[in-house]
DSSP file (Angstrom, degrees, kcal/mol; ACC not computed):
  #  RESIDUE AA STRUCTURE BP1 BP2  ACC     N-H-->O    O-->H-N    N-H-->O    O-->H-N    TCO  KAPPA ALPHA  PHI   PSI    X-CA   Y-CA   Z-CA
    1    1 A M              0   0    0      0, 0.0     2,-0.4     0, 0.0     0, 0.0   0.000 360.0 360.0 360.0 139.0  124.8   48.6  120.9
    2    2 A R        -     0   0    0      2,-0.0     2,-0.4     0, 0.0     0, 0.0  -0.867 360.0-154.1-107.9 132.8  126.4   52.0  120.4
    3    3 A Y        -     0   0    0     -2,-0.4     2,-0.6     0, 0.0     0, 0.0  -0.832  12.6-134.0-106.0 142.3  124.3   55.3  120.3
    4    4 A V        -     0   0    0     -2,-0.4     2,-0.4     0, 0.0    -2,-0.0  -0.834  22.6-134.3 -93.9 128.9  125.3   58.4  118.5
    5    5 A R        -     0   0    0     -2,-0.6     2,-0.1     1,-0.1     3,-0.1  -0.686  19.7-119.3 -86.1 130.8  124.9   61.4  120.7
    6    6 A A        -     0   0    0     -2,-0.4     2,-0.2     1,-0.1    -1,-0.1  -0.403  32.4-107.4 -68.2 141.7  123.2   64.5  119.0
    7    7 A A        -     0   0    0     -2,-0.1     2,-0.7     1,-0.1    -1,-0.1  -0.475  30.6-121.3 -69.8 139.0  125.2   67.6  118.9
    8    8 A H        -     0   0    0     -2,-0.2    -1,-0.1    -3,-0.1    -3,-0.0  -0.738  28.0-166.8 -85.2 118.1  124.1   70.2  121.3
    9    9 A V        -     0   0    0     -2,-0.7     5,-0.1     2,-0.0    -3,-0.0  -0.923  25.5-115.8-107.2 124.9  123.2   73.4  119.4
   10   10 A P    >>  -     0   0    0      0, 0.0     4,-1.6     0, 0.0     3,-0.6  -0.239  18.0-123.6 -60.5 145.6  122.7   76.5  121.5
   11   11 A F  H 3> S+     0   0    0      1,-0.2     4,-2.4     2,-0.2     5,-0.2   0.849 110.3  58.6 -57.5 -38.2  119.2   78.0  121.5
   12   12 A Q  H 3> S+     0   0    0      1,-0.2     4,-2.4     2,-0.2    -1,-0.2   0.868 104.1  51.3 -62.5 -37.3  120.6   81.4  120.4
   13   13 A V  H <> S+     0   0    0     -3,-0.6     4,-2.4     2,-0.2    -1,-0.2   0.902 109.7  49.6 -67.4 -41.0  122.0   79.8  117.2
   14   14 A I  H  X S+     0   0    0     -4,-1.6     4,-2.3     2,-0.2    -2,-0.2   0.919 112.3  48.0 -63.7 -43.9  118.7   78.2  116.4
   15   15 A C  H  X S+     0   0    0     -4,-2.4     4,-2.3     2,-0.2    -2,-0.2   0.921 111.6  49.5 -63.2 -44.3  116.9   81.5  116.9
   16   16 A A  H  X S+     0   0    0     -4,-2.4     4,-2.2     1,-0.2    -2,-0.2   0.911 111.3  49.5 -62.1 -42.2  119.4   83.4  114.7
   17   17 A L  H  X S+     0   0    0     -4,-2.4     4,-2.3     1,-0.2    -1,-0.2   0.900 110.3  50.8 -63.9 -41.0  119.1   80.7  112.0
   18   18 A A  H  X S+     0   0    0     -4,-2.3     4,-2.4     2,-0.2     5,-0.2   0.902 109.5  50.5 -63.3 -41.7  115.3   81.0  112.1
   19   19 A I  H  X S+     0   0    0     -4,-2.3     4,-2.5     1,-0.2    -2,-0.2   0.913 110.3  49.8 -63.6 -42.6  115.4   84.8  111.8
   20   20 A V  H  X S+     0   0    0     -4,-2.2     4,-2.4     2,-0.2    -2,-0.2   0.923 111.7  48.4 -62.2 -44.2  117.7   84.5  108.8
   21   21 A L  H  X S+     0   0    0     -4,-2.3     4,-2.3     2,-0.2    -2,-0.2   0.912 112.9  46.9 -64.0 -43.8  115.4   82.0  107.1
   22   22 A V  H  X S+     0   0    0     -4,-2.4     4,-2.7     2,-0.2     5,-0.2   0.904 112.4  51.1 -64.1 -41.4  112.3   84.1  107.7
   23   23 A S  H  X S+     0   0    0     -4,-2.5     4,-2.2    -5,-0.2    -2,-0.2   0.920 111.4  46.5 -62.5 -45.3  114.0   87.2  106.5
   24   24 A V  H  X S+     0   0    0     -4,-2.4     4,-2.0     2,-0.2    -2,-0.2   0.918 114.3  48.1 -63.8 -43.8  115.2   85.5  103.2
   25   25 A A  H  X S+     0   0    0     -4,-2.3     4,-2.0     1,-0.2    -2,-0.2   0.909 112.5  47.8 -65.0 -42.4  111.7   84.1  102.6
   26   26 A S  H  X S+     0   0    0     -4,-2.7     4,-2.6     1,-0.2    -1,-0.2   0.871 110.8  51.7 -69.8 -34.7  109.9   87.4  103.2
   27   27 A N  H  X S+     0   0    0     -4,-2.2     4,-1.5     2,-0.2    -1,-0.2   0.902 110.0  49.1 -65.7 -40.6  112.3   89.3  101.0
   28   28 A A  H  < S+     0   0    0     -4,-2.0     4,-0.5     1,-0.2    -2,-0.2   0.894 114.5  45.8 -64.9 -38.9  111.8   86.8   98.2
   29   29 A Y  H >< S+     0   0    0     -4,-2.0     3,-1.1     1,-0.2    -2,-0.2   0.901 109.4  54.3 -69.5 -41.3  108.0   87.1   98.6
   30   30 A A  H 3< S+     0   0    0     -4,-2.6    -1,-0.2     1,-0.3    -2,-0.2   0.792 101.7  58.9 -66.1 -28.2  108.1   90.9   98.8
   31   31 A E  T 3< S+     0   0    0     -4,-1.5     2,-1.0    -5,-0.1    -1,-0.3   0.683  90.3  78.5 -75.6 -17.0  109.9   91.2   95.5
   32   32 A K  S <  S-     0   0    0     -3,-1.1     2,-0.2    -4,-0.5    -1,-0.1  -0.798  73.0-163.7 -96.5 100.2  107.2   89.4   93.7
   33   33 A K        -     0   0    0     -2,-1.0     2,-0.2     1,-0.1    -2,-0.1  -0.529  22.2-110.2 -85.0 148.2  104.4   92.0   93.2
   34   34 A A        -     0   0    0     -2,-0.2    -1,-0.1     1,-0.1     0, 0.0  -0.483  38.1-107.5 -70.6 146.4  100.9   91.2   92.2
   35   35 A I        -     0   0    0     -2,-0.2     3,-0.1     1,-0.1    -1,-0.1  -0.659  36.0-123.5 -78.8 123.0   99.9   92.2   88.7
   36   36 A P        -     0   0    0      0, 0.0    61,-0.1     0, 0.0    -1,-0.1  -0.226  35.3 -92.1 -63.3 156.6   97.5   95.2   88.8
   37   37 A P        -     0   0    0      0, 0.0    59,-0.2     0, 0.0    82,-0.0  -0.314  31.0-134.2 -70.3 152.2   94.1   94.8   87.2
   38   38 A K    >   -     0   0    0     -3,-0.1     3,-1.9     1,-0.1     4,-0.5  -0.673  32.2-103.8 -94.9 159.2   93.5   95.8   83.6
   39   39 A P  G >> S+     0   0    0      0, 0.0     3,-1.9     0, 0.0     4,-0.7   0.875 121.1  60.3 -52.6 -39.0   90.4   97.8   82.8
   40   40 A Q  G 34 S+     0   0    0      1,-0.3     3,-0.3     2,-0.2    23,-0.0   0.732  94.4  65.3 -64.4 -19.1   88.7   94.7   81.3
   41   41 A D  G <4 S+     0   0    0     -3,-1.9    -1,-0.3     1,-0.2     0, 0.0   0.700 105.3  44.2 -71.5 -18.3   89.0   93.1   84.8
   42   42 A L  T <4 S+     0   0    0     -3,-1.9    19,-0.3    -4,-0.5    -1,-0.2   0.516  83.1 115.5-105.0  -7.8   86.6   95.7   86.2
   43   43 A I     <  +     0   0    0     -4,-0.7     2,-0.3    -3,-0.3    19,-0.2  -0.414  56.7  51.4 -66.0 134.8   84.0   95.8   83.5
   44   44 A G  E    S-A   61   0A   0     17,-2.2    17,-2.6    -2,-0.1     2,-0.5  -0.837  92.2 -41.1 135.0-170.9   80.6   94.6   84.7
   45   45 A V  E     -A   60   0A   0     -2,-0.3    99,-2.6    15,-0.2     2,-0.4  -0.807  45.6-171.6-100.7 131.6   78.0   95.1   87.5
   46   46 A W  E     -AB  59 143A   0     13,-3.0    13,-3.1    -2,-0.5     2,-0.3  -0.963   7.2-176.5-121.8 136.7   79.1   95.6   91.1
   47   47 A I  E     +AB  58 142A   0     95,-3.2    95,-3.1    -2,-0.4     2,-0.3  -0.941  17.0 113.1-135.2 154.8   76.7   95.6   94.0
   48   48 A G  E     -A   57   0A   0      9,-1.7     9,-3.3    -2,-0.3     2,-0.3  -0.927  48.4 -84.8 164.6 176.2   76.8   96.2   97.8
   49   49 A F  E     -A   56   0A   0     91,-0.3    91,-1.3    -2,-0.3     7,-0.2  -0.719  37.6-108.6-106.1 153.6   75.9   98.3  100.8
   50   50 A D  B >   -C  139   0A   0      5,-2.2     3,-1.6    -2,-0.3    89,-0.3  -0.255  45.8 -96.1 -65.0 165.4   77.6  101.2  102.5
   51   51 A D  T 3  S+     0   0    0     87,-2.6    88,-0.1     1,-0.3    -1,-0.1   0.873 128.8  46.4 -52.9 -40.9   79.3  100.6  105.8
   52   52 A D  T 3  S-     0   0    0     86,-0.2    -1,-0.3     1,-0.0    87,-0.1   0.463 106.6-129.9 -85.4   0.0   76.2  101.8  107.7
   53   53 A E  S <  S+     0   0    0     -3,-1.6    -2,-0.1     2,-0.2     3,-0.1   0.667  76.1 117.8  61.4  20.6   74.0   99.7  105.5
   54   54 A L  S    S+     0   0    0      1,-0.2     2,-0.4    19,-0.1    -1,-0.1   0.585  71.6  43.4 -91.4 -10.8   71.7  102.6  104.8
   55   55 A F        -     0   0    0     18,-0.2    -5,-2.2    -5,-0.1     2,-0.4  -0.999  64.4-155.6-136.6 137.0   72.4  102.7  101.1
   56   56 A F  E     -AD  49  72A   0     16,-3.6    16,-2.3    -2,-0.4     2,-0.4  -0.905  19.7-159.5-103.9 136.3   72.6   99.9   98.5
   57   57 A S  E     -AD  48  71A   0     -9,-3.3    -9,-1.7    -2,-0.4     2,-0.4  -0.927  15.0-167.7-122.4 144.8   74.7  100.7   95.4
   58   58 A R  E     -AD  47  70A   0     12,-2.5    12,-2.2    -2,-0.4     2,-0.5  -0.980  10.9-171.5-128.4 116.3   74.7   99.2   91.9
   59   59 A L  E     -AD  46  69A   0    -13,-3.1   -13,-3.0    -2,-0.4     2,-0.6  -0.946   4.9-167.8-114.2 123.5   77.7  100.2   89.7
   60   60 A D  E     -AD  45  68A   0      8,-3.3     8,-1.8    -2,-0.5     2,-0.5  -0.911   6.3-167.0-114.2 103.7   77.7   99.2   86.1
   61   61 A L  E     -AD  44  67A   0    -17,-2.6   -17,-2.2    -2,-0.6     6,-0.2  -0.810  10.0-155.0 -95.3 126.1   81.1   99.8   84.5
   62   62 A R    >   -     0   0    0      4,-3.0     3,-1.5    -2,-0.5     4,-0.1  -0.577  26.4-114.5-100.9 161.3   81.2   99.6   80.7
   63   63 A S  T 3  S+     0   0    0      1,-0.3    -1,-0.1    -2,-0.2     4,-0.1   0.698 113.9  62.2 -67.9 -20.3   84.0   98.8   78.2
   64   64 A D  T 3  S-     0   0    0      2,-0.1    -1,-0.3    27,-0.0     3,-0.1   0.205 121.9-105.1 -90.3  16.9   83.9  102.3   76.8
   65   65 A F  S <  S+     0   0    0     -3,-1.5    27,-1.0     1,-0.3     2,-0.2   0.758  92.8  96.8  65.9  28.5   84.9  103.6   80.3
   66   66 A T        +     0   0    0     25,-0.2    -4,-3.0    -4,-0.1     2,-0.3  -0.536  40.2 131.6-121.3-166.7   81.4  104.9   81.0
   67   67 A G  E     -DE  61  89A   0     22,-1.2    22,-2.7    -6,-0.2     2,-0.3  -0.995  44.0 -78.9 155.6-155.9   78.5  103.4   82.9
   68   68 A Y  E     -DE  60  88A   0     -8,-1.8    -8,-3.3    -2,-0.3     2,-0.4  -0.984  18.4-161.4-145.2 151.5   75.9  104.0   85.6
   69   69 A L  E     -DE  59  87A   0     18,-2.1    18,-2.8    -2,-0.3     2,-0.4  -0.997  11.4-177.5-132.7 131.3   75.6  104.1   89.3
   70   70 A A  E     -DE  58  86A   0    -12,-2.2   -12,-2.5    -2,-0.4     2,-0.4  -0.994   2.8-171.7-129.3 139.1   72.3  103.9   91.2
   71   71 A R  E     +DE  57  85A   0     14,-2.8    14,-3.1    -2,-0.4     2,-0.3  -0.988   9.6 164.9-132.1 138.8   71.9  104.1   95.0
   72   72 A V  E     -D   56   0A   0    -16,-2.3   -16,-3.6    -2,-0.4    12,-0.1  -0.994  33.5-120.2-150.1 147.9   68.8  103.5   97.1
   73   73 A S        -     0   0    0     10,-0.4   -18,-0.2    -2,-0.3   -19,-0.1  -0.653  46.1 -95.2 -83.9 147.2   68.1  102.9  100.8
   74   74 A P    >   -     0   0    0      0, 0.0     3,-1.7     0, 0.0     6,-0.4  -0.201  32.7-112.2 -60.0 154.6   66.4   99.6  101.7
   75   75 A R  T 3  S+     0   0    0      1,-0.3     5,-0.1     5,-0.1     6,-0.1   0.732 112.2  67.1 -60.9 -24.4   62.7   99.5  102.0
   76   76 A D  T 3  S+     0   0    0      4,-0.0     2,-0.3     3,-0.0    -1,-0.3   0.285  92.5  74.9 -85.3  14.2   62.8   99.0  105.7
   77   77 A T  S X  S-     0   0    0     -3,-1.7     3,-1.3     1,-0.1     4,-0.3  -0.912  82.4-127.0-122.0 153.3   64.3  102.5  106.3
   78   78 A I  G >  S+     0   0    0     -2,-0.3     3,-1.4     1,-0.3     4,-0.2   0.769 106.7  70.8 -65.3 -25.2   62.6  105.9  106.2
   79   79 A L  G >  S+     0   0    0      1,-0.3     3,-1.8     2,-0.2    -6,-0.3   0.698  78.3  77.8 -65.9 -18.7   65.3  107.0  103.8
   80   80 A H  G X  S+     0   0    0     -3,-1.3     3,-2.0    -6,-0.4    -1,-0.3   0.804  78.3  72.6 -60.9 -27.4   63.7  104.7  101.1
   81   81 A D  G <  S+     0   0    0     -3,-1.4    -1,-0.3     1,-0.3    -2,-0.2   0.719  84.8  66.8 -60.8 -20.9   61.1  107.4  100.6
   82   82 A Y  G <  S-     0   0    0     -3,-1.8    -1,-0.3     1,-0.2    -2,-0.2   0.648  99.5-146.6 -75.8 -14.0   63.7  109.6   98.9
   83   83 A G    <   -     0   0    0     -3,-2.0     2,-0.4    -4,-0.3   -10,-0.4  -0.301  35.4 -27.6  84.3-167.0   63.8  107.1   96.0
   84   84 A V        -     0   0    0    -12,-0.1     2,-0.6    -3,-0.1   -12,-0.2  -0.731  49.4-150.3 -91.5 131.0   66.7  106.0   93.8
   85   85 A F  E     -E   71   0A   0    -14,-3.1   -14,-2.8    -2,-0.4     2,-0.3  -0.903  21.8-168.4 -98.2 122.6   69.6  108.3   93.1
   86   86 A A  E     -E   70   0A   0     -2,-0.6    20,-3.1   -16,-0.2    21,-1.0  -0.872   8.9-175.9-119.7 149.2   71.0  107.6   89.7
   87   87 A Y  E     -EF  69 105A   0    -18,-2.8   -18,-2.1    -2,-0.3     2,-0.5  -0.972  23.3-130.0-138.6 149.8   74.2  108.8   88.0
   88   88 A R  E     -EF  68 104A   0     16,-2.6    16,-2.0    -2,-0.3     2,-0.9  -0.888  23.2-134.2 -95.9 130.9   75.9  108.5   84.6
   89   89 A V  E     -EF  67 103A   0    -22,-2.7   -22,-1.2    -2,-0.5    14,-0.3  -0.785  24.1-177.9 -82.0 112.0   79.5  107.4   84.8
   90   90 A T  E     -     0   0A   0     12,-1.9     2,-0.3    -2,-0.9    -1,-0.2   0.752  67.8  -6.2 -84.6 -25.1   81.1  109.9   82.4
   91   91 A K  E     - F   0 102A   0     11,-1.3    11,-3.3    -3,-0.1     2,-0.4  -0.903  58.6-171.1-167.0 137.6   84.6  108.3   82.8
   92   92 A W  E     - F   0 101A   0    -27,-1.0     2,-0.3    -2,-0.3     9,-0.2  -0.997   9.9-174.9-133.1 144.7   86.3  105.7   84.9
   93   93 A T  E     - F   0 100A   0      7,-2.4     7,-2.3    -2,-0.4     2,-0.4  -0.962  14.5-152.1-135.5 151.3   90.0  105.0   85.1
   94   94 A V  E     - F   0  99A   0     -2,-0.3     2,-0.5     5,-0.2     5,-0.2  -0.995  11.9-178.9-124.3 128.2   92.2  102.4   86.8
   95   95 A D  E >   - F   0  98A   0      3,-2.6     3,-2.4    -2,-0.4     2,-0.4  -0.956  68.8 -46.1-129.5 110.8   95.7  103.2   87.8
   96   96 A D  T 3  S-     0   0    0     -2,-0.5    22,-0.0     1,-0.3   -61,-0.0  -0.564 125.1 -26.8  61.5-118.5   97.6  100.4   89.4
   97   97 A W  T 3  S+     0   0    0     -2,-0.4    22,-2.5   -61,-0.1     2,-0.3   0.380 118.6 103.9-102.2   2.0   95.0   99.1   91.9
   98   98 A N  E <   -FG  95 118A   0     -3,-2.4    -3,-2.6    20,-0.2     2,-0.4  -0.641  53.2-158.6 -94.2 143.1   93.2  102.5   92.3
   99   99 A L  E     -FG  94 117A   0     18,-3.1    18,-2.1    -2,-0.3     2,-0.4  -0.959   6.3-172.2-121.8 134.7   89.9  103.4   90.7
  100  100 A D  E     -FG  93 116A   0     -7,-2.3    -7,-2.4    -2,-0.4     2,-0.5  -0.997   6.6-168.5-128.3 127.3   88.6  106.9   90.0
  101  101 A I  E     -FG  92 115A   0     14,-2.7    14,-1.2    -2,-0.4     2,-0.5  -0.967   7.6-157.9-123.6 123.1   85.0  107.4   88.7
  102  102 A S  E     -F   91   0A   0    -11,-3.3   -12,-1.9    -2,-0.5   -11,-1.3  -0.857  22.5-179.7 -98.6 132.8   83.6  110.7   87.3
  103  103 A L  E     -F   89   0A   0     -2,-0.5   -14,-0.2    10,-0.4    10,-0.1  -0.901  23.6-157.9-132.3 156.6   79.9  111.0   87.5
  104  104 A T  E     -F   88   0A   0    -16,-2.0   -16,-2.6    -2,-0.3     7,-0.1  -0.997  38.1-103.6-129.2 139.2   77.1  113.4   86.7
  105  105 A P  E     -F   87   0A   0      0, 0.0   -18,-0.3     0, 0.0     7,-0.1  -0.335  31.9-176.6 -60.1 138.3   73.7  113.2   88.4
  106  106 A A        +     0   0    0    -20,-3.1   -19,-0.2     1,-0.1     3,-0.0   0.453  65.7  55.2-115.5  -6.8   71.0  111.6   86.2
  107  107 A T  S >  S-     0   0    0    -21,-1.0     3,-1.4     1,-0.1    -1,-0.1  -0.933  88.3-114.3-126.0 153.4   68.0  112.1   88.5
  108  108 A P  T 3  S+     0   0    0      0, 0.0    -1,-0.1     0, 0.0   -23,-0.1   0.828 112.8  45.6 -57.2 -37.6   66.7  115.3   90.0
  109  109 A K  T 3  S+     0   0    0    -25,-0.2     2,-0.5   -27,-0.1   -24,-0.1   0.538  86.0 108.7 -86.3  -5.4   67.4  114.4   93.6
  110  110 A A    <   -     0   0    0     -3,-1.4     2,-0.1   -24,-0.1     3,-0.1  -0.589  58.9-150.7 -76.4 122.5   70.9  113.1   93.0
  111  111 A E        -     0   0    0     -2,-0.5     2,-0.2     1,-0.1    -4,-0.1  -0.471  31.9 -83.9 -86.6 164.5   73.5  115.4   94.4
  112  112 A S        +     0   0    0     -2,-0.1    19,-2.0    -7,-0.1    20,-0.4  -0.494  57.9 174.7 -68.9 131.9   77.0  115.8   92.9
  113  113 A I  E     - H   0 130A   0     17,-0.3   -10,-0.4    -2,-0.2     2,-0.4  -0.903  26.0-140.8-135.4 163.2   79.4  113.1   94.2
  114  114 A Q  E     - H   0 129A   0     15,-2.6    15,-2.4    -2,-0.3     2,-0.4  -0.956  13.9-160.6-121.5 145.1   82.9  111.8   93.8
  115  115 A V  E     +GH 101 128A   0    -14,-1.2   -14,-2.7    -2,-0.4     2,-0.3  -0.986  20.5 153.6-132.0 124.5   83.9  108.2   93.8
  116  116 A R  E     +GH 100 127A   0     11,-1.9    11,-3.5    -2,-0.4     2,-0.3  -0.965  14.9 109.8-140.9 156.5   87.4  106.9   94.4
  117  117 A G  E     -GH  99 126A   0    -18,-2.1   -18,-3.1    -2,-0.3     2,-0.3  -0.974  48.5 -84.7 172.0-154.3   88.8  103.7   95.8
  118  118 A H  E     -GH  98 125A   0      7,-2.1     7,-3.1    -2,-0.3     2,-0.4  -0.971  19.3-125.6-146.3 160.7   90.7  100.5   95.0
  119  119 A Y  E     - H   0 124A   0    -22,-2.5     5,-0.2    -2,-0.3   -77,-0.0  -0.898  14.3-168.8-104.9 132.0   90.2   97.0   93.7
  120  120 A N        -     0   0    0      3,-2.2     4,-0.1    -2,-0.4    -1,-0.1   0.274  58.3 -89.0-107.1  11.4   91.6   94.2   95.9
  121  121 A G  S    S+     0   0    0      2,-0.3     3,-0.1   -24,-0.1    -2,-0.0   0.102 122.1  34.4 103.8 -22.5   91.3   91.3   93.4
  122  122 A F  S    S+     0   0    0      1,-0.4    21,-0.6    20,-0.0     2,-0.3   0.611 118.7  21.1-128.6 -40.2   87.8   90.4   94.5
  123  123 A S  E     - I   0 142A   0     19,-0.1    -3,-2.2   -77,-0.0     2,-0.6  -0.861  67.8-114.4-134.6 164.6   85.9   93.6   95.5
  124  124 A L  E     -HI 119 141A   0     17,-2.9    17,-2.7    -2,-0.3     2,-0.7  -0.899  21.9-160.8 -99.3 125.0   85.8   97.3   95.0
  125  125 A R  E     +HI 118 140A   0     -7,-3.1    -7,-2.1    -2,-0.6     2,-0.3  -0.908  26.4 177.5-107.0 104.5   86.5   99.3   98.2
  126  126 A L  E     -HI 117 139A   0     13,-2.9    13,-2.6    -2,-0.7     2,-0.5  -0.749  31.0-148.5-116.5 154.5   85.2  102.8   97.4
  127  127 A E  E     -HI 116 138A   0    -11,-3.5   -11,-1.9    -2,-0.3     2,-0.5  -0.989  15.3-163.3-118.1 121.6   84.7  106.1   99.1
  128  128 A I  E     +HI 115 137A   0      9,-3.2     9,-2.9    -2,-0.5     2,-0.4  -0.919  14.7 178.8-105.5 124.5   81.8  108.1   98.0
  129  129 A T  E     -HI 114 136A   0    -15,-2.4   -15,-2.6    -2,-0.5     2,-0.2  -0.951  32.0-115.9-127.7 146.3   81.9  111.8   99.0
  130  130 A G  E >   -H  113   0A   0      5,-1.8     3,-2.3    -2,-0.4   -17,-0.3  -0.577  27.8-127.2 -71.5 140.5   79.6  114.7   98.4
  131  131 A T  T 3  S+     0   0    0    -19,-2.0    -1,-0.1     1,-0.3   -18,-0.1   0.697 110.2  65.6 -66.1 -15.3   81.4  117.3   96.3
  132  132 A D  T 3  S-     0   0    0    -20,-0.4    -1,-0.3     3,-0.0   -19,-0.1   0.583 107.7-129.0 -78.4  -8.9   80.5  119.9   99.0
  133  133 A G  S <  S+     0   0    0     -3,-2.3    -2,-0.1     2,-0.2     3,-0.1   0.569  76.2 116.9  76.2   9.4   82.8  117.9  101.3
  134  134 A L  S    S+     0   0    0      1,-0.1     2,-0.3     0, 0.0    -3,-0.1   0.646  76.1  17.5 -86.3 -15.0   80.2  117.6  104.0
  135  135 A W        -     0   0    0     -5,-0.2    -5,-1.8     2,-0.0     2,-0.3  -0.988  55.4-172.8-152.2 159.4   79.8  113.8  104.0
  136  136 A K  E     - I   0 129A   0     -2,-0.3     2,-0.4    -7,-0.2    -7,-0.2  -0.984   5.6-163.2-151.9 150.9   81.5  110.6  102.9
  137  137 A R  E     - I   0 128A   0     -9,-2.9    -9,-3.2    -2,-0.3     2,-0.4  -0.988  13.5-140.1-134.0 141.9   80.5  106.9  102.8
  138  138 A N  E     - I   0 127A   0     -2,-0.4   -87,-2.6   -11,-0.2     2,-0.4  -0.864  25.4-178.6 -99.6 138.3   82.6  103.8  102.5
  139  139 A V  E     -CI  50 126A   0    -13,-2.6   -13,-2.9    -2,-0.4     2,-0.5  -0.996  20.5-152.5-138.9 141.3   81.1  101.1  100.4
  140  140 A V  E     - I   0 125A   0    -91,-1.3     2,-0.5    -2,-0.4   -91,-0.3  -0.971  18.1-167.1-113.2 121.0   82.3   97.6   99.4
  141  141 A L  E     - I   0 124A   0    -17,-2.7   -17,-2.9    -2,-0.5     2,-0.3  -0.920   2.4-167.8-112.6 132.9   81.0   96.3   96.1
  142  142 A D  E     -BI  47 123A   0    -95,-3.1   -95,-3.2    -2,-0.5   -19,-0.1  -0.790  39.7 -84.9-110.6 157.7   81.2   92.8   94.9
  143  143 A R  E  >  -B   46   0A   0    -21,-0.6     4,-2.0    -2,-0.3     3,-0.3  -0.405  34.5-135.0 -60.1 133.1   80.6   91.4   91.4
  144  144 A E  H  > S+     0   0    0    -99,-2.6     4,-2.9     1,-0.2     5,-0.2   0.907 104.8  53.2 -57.7 -43.0   76.9   90.8   91.0
  145  145 A V  H  > S+     0   0    0   -100,-0.4     4,-2.2     1,-0.2    -1,-0.2   0.842 106.7  53.2 -64.5 -32.3   77.5   87.4   89.4
  146  146 A R  H  > S+     0   0    0     -3,-0.3     4,-2.0     2,-0.2    -1,-0.2   0.937 113.9  40.8 -67.6 -46.4   79.7   86.3   92.3
  147  147 A E  H  X S+     0   0    0     -4,-2.0     4,-2.7     2,-0.2     5,-0.2   0.897 114.5  52.8 -68.6 -39.8   77.0   87.1   94.9
  148  148 A T  H  X S+     0   0    0     -4,-2.9     4,-2.4    -5,-0.2    -2,-0.2   0.922 110.6  47.1 -61.9 -44.3   74.2   85.7   92.8
  149  149 A A  H  X S+     0   0    0     -4,-2.2     4,-2.4    -5,-0.2    -1,-0.2   0.925 114.2  46.1 -64.4 -45.0   76.0   82.4   92.3
  150  150 A A  H  X S+     0   0    0     -4,-2.0     4,-2.2     1,-0.2     5,-0.2   0.894 112.8  50.8 -65.1 -39.3   76.8   82.1   96.0
  151  151 A N  H  X S+     0   0    0     -4,-2.7     4,-2.3     2,-0.2    -2,-0.2   0.909 110.7  49.1 -63.7 -42.5   73.3   83.0   97.0
  152  152 A K  H  X S+     0   0    0     -4,-2.4     4,-2.5    -5,-0.2    -2,-0.2   0.929 111.3  48.8 -63.8 -46.0   71.8   80.4   94.6
  153  153 A E  H  X S+     0   0    0     -4,-2.4     4,-1.9     1,-0.2    -2,-0.2   0.911 114.2  44.7 -62.3 -43.1   74.1   77.6   95.9
  154  154 A T  H  X S+     0   0    0     -4,-2.2     4,-2.1     2,-0.2    -1,-0.2   0.880 112.5  51.8 -71.1 -36.5   73.3   78.3   99.6
  155  155 A R  H  X S+     0   0    0     -4,-2.3     4,-2.4    -5,-0.2    -2,-0.2   0.930 110.6  48.8 -62.0 -45.3   69.6   78.7   98.9
  156  156 A E  H  X S+     0   0    0     -4,-2.5     4,-2.2     1,-0.2    -2,-0.2   0.879 109.4  52.4 -63.6 -38.4   69.6   75.3   97.1
  157  157 A K  H  X S+     0   0    0     -4,-1.9     4,-2.2     2,-0.2    -1,-0.2   0.915 109.9  48.2 -64.8 -42.3   71.5   73.6   99.9
  158  158 A I  H  X S+     0   0    0     -4,-2.1     4,-2.2     2,-0.2    -2,-0.2   0.915 111.0  50.6 -65.0 -42.1   69.0   74.9  102.5
  159  159 A R  H  X S+     0   0    0     -4,-2.4     4,-1.2     1,-0.2    -1,-0.2   0.894 109.8  51.4 -61.0 -38.7   66.0   73.7  100.3
  160  160 A E  H  < S+     0   0    0     -4,-2.2     4,-0.5     1,-0.2     3,-0.4   0.912 110.4  48.4 -63.4 -42.7   67.7   70.3  100.1
  161  161 A L  H >< S+     0   0    0     -4,-2.2     3,-1.0     1,-0.2    -2,-0.2   0.857 106.4  57.3 -66.8 -35.3   68.1   70.1  103.9
  162  162 A E  H 3< S+     0   0    0     -4,-2.2    -1,-0.2     1,-0.2    -2,-0.2   0.803 101.7  56.7 -65.1 -28.8   64.4   71.1  104.3
  163  163 A K  T 3<        0   0    0     -4,-1.2    -1,-0.2    -3,-0.4    -2,-0.2   0.622 360.0 360.0 -79.4 -13.7   63.3   68.1  102.3
  164  164 A R    <         0   0    0     -3,-1.0    -1,-0.2    -4,-0.5    -2,-0.1   0.478 360.0 360.0 -76.2 360.0   65.1   65.6  104.5
């Protein structure tokens, strides 16, 4: 029986070929940009906590490019005693993946703030700053319906497990 001997290919040639293939694949991928969101993709209620978890925010973006923002500290913090800070969204815009929100205070204790950030396809990553420039907070907001649905499914699964 006769065996065919495999050709010996130098390791350097294999590495060079791999680099060329990865380069071609990454260039093809890089040329295909994701489609930025349209305003209607952002309409709805968004909820979440600041990075330090000391404030919960609810942002309601409307189809007429207005809306509302309300912020409150959780009940288990002393900051909750300050109550809910509410704002009217006077205008919101989306440019590419970036979001800019203009607000006016709607409650007496609400200070003037600015809100800017971006949409990543699932959540809003926002920076809230005092207009005096003395403070800023990062907040990640998810669609309320997304969190509500996931919370319901996981709650039901745990109840099902408890019954076993």
